[in-house]
C-alpha positions in Angstrom: 101.1 -167.3 -173.5 102.0 -165.9 -177.0 105.2 -166.2 -178.9 106.1 -165.1 -182.1 109.5 -165.6 -183.7 111.2 -164.3 -187.0 107.5 -164.2 -188.2 107.2 -163.1 -192.1 104.2 -163.3 -194.2 103.3 -162.0 -197.8 99.9 -162.0 -199.7 99.7 -163.7 -202.9 97.6 -161.1 -204.7 99.4 -157.9 -203.4 102.9 -156.4 -202.3 102.2 -155.9 -198.5 104.2 -158.2 -196.2 104.8 -158.6 -192.7 108.7 -158.7 -192.0 110.5 -160.0 -188.9 107.9 -159.7 -186.1 109.4 -160.9 -183.0 107.0 -160.8 -179.7 105.9 -162.4 -176.8 102.9 -162.1 -174.4 102.2 -163.2 -171.4 99.2 -164.8 -170.0 96.8 -161.9 -168.7 98.7 -159.0 -170.6 96.2 -156.6 -172.0 98.3 -155.4 -175.7 97.0 -152.6 -178.0 98.3 -152.8 -181.3 98.1 -149.3 -183.3 99.2 -148.2 -186.6 98.1 -146.3 -189.5 96.0 -148.0 -192.5 97.9 -151.0 -194.3 100.6 -150.9 -191.3 100.0 -154.6 -190.6 97.8 -154.5 -187.6 95.0 -156.7 -188.9 97.2 -159.3 -191.0 98.6 -160.0 -187.7 95.9 -160.7 -185.9 94.5 -162.6 -188.6 97.5 -164.5 -188.4 97.4 -165.4 -184.7 93.7 -166.3 -184.7 94.4 -168.8 -187.5 92.4 -167.0 -190.3 95.9 -166.7 -192.1 98.5 -169.4 -193.1 102.0 -168.5 -192.3 105.1 -170.3 -194.0 108.3 -168.5 -192.5 108.8 -168.0 -188.7 107.2 -169.8 -185.7 104.1 -168.9 -183.5 103.1 -170.9 -180.3 99.7 -170.6 -178.5 100.4 -171.8 -174.9 103.3 -174.2 -176.3 101.0 -175.8 -179.3 102.4 -174.9 -182.8 100.2 -173.0 -185.0 101.8 -174.2 -188.1 101.1 -178.1 -187.1 97.3 -178.4 -188.7 97.0 -181.3 -185.8 96.7 -178.3 -183.3 94.1 -176.5 -185.0 91.0 -177.4 -183.1 92.8 -177.0 -179.7 94.2 -173.8 -180.7 90.6 -172.4 -182.1 89.2 -173.4 -178.9 91.9 -171.0 -177.2 91.2 -168.1 -179.2 88.2 -165.9 -179.3 88.2 -163.2 -182.2 85.6 -160.2 -182.2 85.5 -158.1 -185.5 84.8 -154.5 -186.0 81.2 -155.0 -187.7 78.9 -157.7 -185.5 76.7 -158.0 -188.3 79.2 -159.8 -190.1 79.6 -162.1 -187.2 76.2 -163.0 -186.1 74.5 -165.2 -188.8 71.8 -166.9 -187.1 68.3 -165.8 -185.9 68.5 -165.5 -182.1 71.3 -165.0 -179.6 71.3 -168.6 -178.5 71.2 -170.0 -181.8 74.4 -168.2 -182.9 76.0 -169.2 -179.9 74.8 -172.8 -180.3 76.5 -172.6 -183.8 79.8 -171.9 -181.9 80.2 -174.4 -179.5 78.6 -177.2 -182.1 81.5 -176.3 -184.6 84.1 -176.6 -182.2 82.8 -180.0 -180.8 81.8 -178.6 -177.4 80.2 -181.8 -175.4 76.3 -181.1 -175.7 75.8 -181.3 -172.0 78.1 -177.9 -171.7 76.0 -175.7 -174.2 73.5 -174.2 -172.5 75.2 -173.7 -168.9 78.3 -172.1 -171.1 76.1 -170.2 -173.1 74.2 -168.6 -170.0 77.6 -168.0 -168.5 78.8 -166.2 -171.1 75.9 -163.8 -171.5 75.9 -163.3 -167.5 79.4 -162.3 -168.0 78.8 -159.5 -170.7 75.1 -158.6 -168.6 73.1 -159.9 -171.8 71.3 -163.0 -170.3 67.6 -161.8 -170.9 68.5 -161.2 -174.4 69.4 -165.3 -174.9 66.3 -165.9 -177.1 66.0 -162.7 -178.6 65.9 -162.6 -182.6 69.4 -161.0 -183.8 67.7 -158.2 -185.8 66.2 -156.7 -182.6 69.4 -155.9 -180.8 71.2 -152.2 -181.0 74.7 -152.3 -182.9 76.2 -152.0 -179.6 74.3 -155.0 -178.4 75.1 -157.1 -181.3 79.0 -156.6 -180.6 78.5 -157.6 -176.8 76.9 -160.4 -177.9 79.7 -161.4 -180.3 82.3 -161.2 -177.3 79.9 -163.3 -175.4 80.0 -165.8 -178.4 83.7 -165.8 -177.9 83.5 -166.2 -174.2 81.4 -169.2 -174.5 84.4 -171.0 -175.7 86.1 -170.4 -172.3 89.4 -168.8 -174.1 92.3 -168.1 -172.9 92.9 -165.3 -175.4 90.5 -162.7 -177.0 91.3 -160.7 -180.0 89.6 -157.6 -181.0 90.1 -155.9 -184.3 88.6 -152.4 -183.8 85.3 -153.6 -181.9 84.0 -150.2 -181.0 84.9 -148.1 -184.4 80.8 -148.2 -185.3 79.6 -147.8 -181.9 78.0 -145.1 -180.0 79.9 -143.6 -176.5 77.6 -145.6 -174.1 78.3 -149.0 -176.0 82.0 -148.3 -176.1 82.0 -147.5 -172.1 80.4 -151.2 -171.9 83.1 -152.7 -173.6 85.4 -151.2 -171.9 84.0 -152.4 -168.7 83.6 -156.0 -169.9 87.3 -156.1 -171.1 88.6 -154.6 -167.8 86.7 -157.4 -166.1 88.0 -159.8 -168.5 91.5 -158.8 -167.5 91.2 -159.6 -164.2 90.1 -162.7 -165.0 93.2 -163.9 -166.5 92.1 -163.7 -170.0 95.0 -162.1 -172.3 93.6 -159.2 -174.7 95.0 -158.1 -177.7 93.2 -154.9 -179.2 93.6 -153.4 -182.7 92.7 -149.7 -182.1 94.0 -146.1 -182.3 91.8 -144.9 -180.2 93.5 -143.3 -176.5 90.7 -144.4 -174.6 91.3 -147.9 -175.3 95.0 -147.5 -175.4 95.0 -146.3 -172.1 93.2 -149.8 -171.2 96.5 -151.8 -172.0 99.6 -152.6 -170.2 101.9 -152.7 -173.7 101.4 -150.7 -176.9 102.6 -152.2 -180.0 103.2 -149.7 -183.0 103.3 -151.4 -186.3 104.7 -149.6 -189.3 104.9 -151.1 -193.0 104.4 -154.5 -192.0 106.9 -154.5 -188.8 107.0 -153.5 -185.1 108.3 -150.5 -185.2 108.1 -149.6 -181.1 106.8 -151.3 -178.2 106.3 -149.7 -174.9 104.2 -150.2 -171.5 101.3 -147.7 -170.4 103.3 -146.4 -167.8 106.3 -145.0 -170.4 103.5 -143.1 -172.2 104.7 -140.0 -171.7 108.1 -140.9 -173.1 106.9 -142.3 -176.3 104.5 -139.2 -177.3 106.5 -138.4 -180.5 105.6 -141.8 -181.4 101.7 -141.1 -181.2 101.6 -137.9 -183.3 100.6 -139.1 -186.3 97.2 -140.0 -185.1 96.0 -136.5 -184.9 92.5 -137.4 -185.9 91.7 -140.1 -183.6 91.9 -138.1 -180.2 95.1 -139.0 -179.4 96.5 -135.2 -180.2 94.3 -133.7 -177.3 95.8 -136.2 -174.8 99.7 -135.2 -176.1 98.9 -131.6 -175.6 97.8 -132.0 -172.4 100.7 -134.1 -171.2 103.1 -131.8 -173.0 101.2 -129.0 -170.7 101.8 -131.4 -167.6 105.6 -132.0 -168.5 106.4 -128.1 -169.2 
């Protein structure tokens, strides 16, 4: 479970800040975070994943206090992170080498290396690419390997920051299928997006605006929250809104 209490955060180099974030995300929930640029989506996810340190408020990951540096390693083993551009996340020559580095960096026992890597790649149907040079993979394949890299640590939480923005439609569908499978396995998924296809995968939607959670609603209540999505006309949501409005009337 993720529990965020009275979280405030301000960058030293800009005026942007997060203010009064309070949210509880139970185990196994699929949450989409939406919002315009500079609304706080990525900042919030970077705080959850430990990439940014906060001073005001409390965050607990399965009862581990995120502000306590003694919990850093244990929390890093619980949270997998996937970014928008996989080419910034894959650093080594082969798929195997990249995943091996992740496990070594988290002090995973040596005897578990191969089994964890094989299991994670098999989960995303990429096992045959285990020894493939990363530069030979398509962009979609690289992103799927990035997901496998996170899965190798056996996380209970997976945070994805607009991971399909640069991908073709076929790669997106593959990733949607992988995420649906992970949800069935009980992994908590936090997905930053403004795509309606991805919002429809979720259980709950958090709408960020100006560094705060402006609105939250469950997917079953989407029809009652269409007005909250009208600002996303260029992102495929407006077509759904029009269709749903016609059905209602």
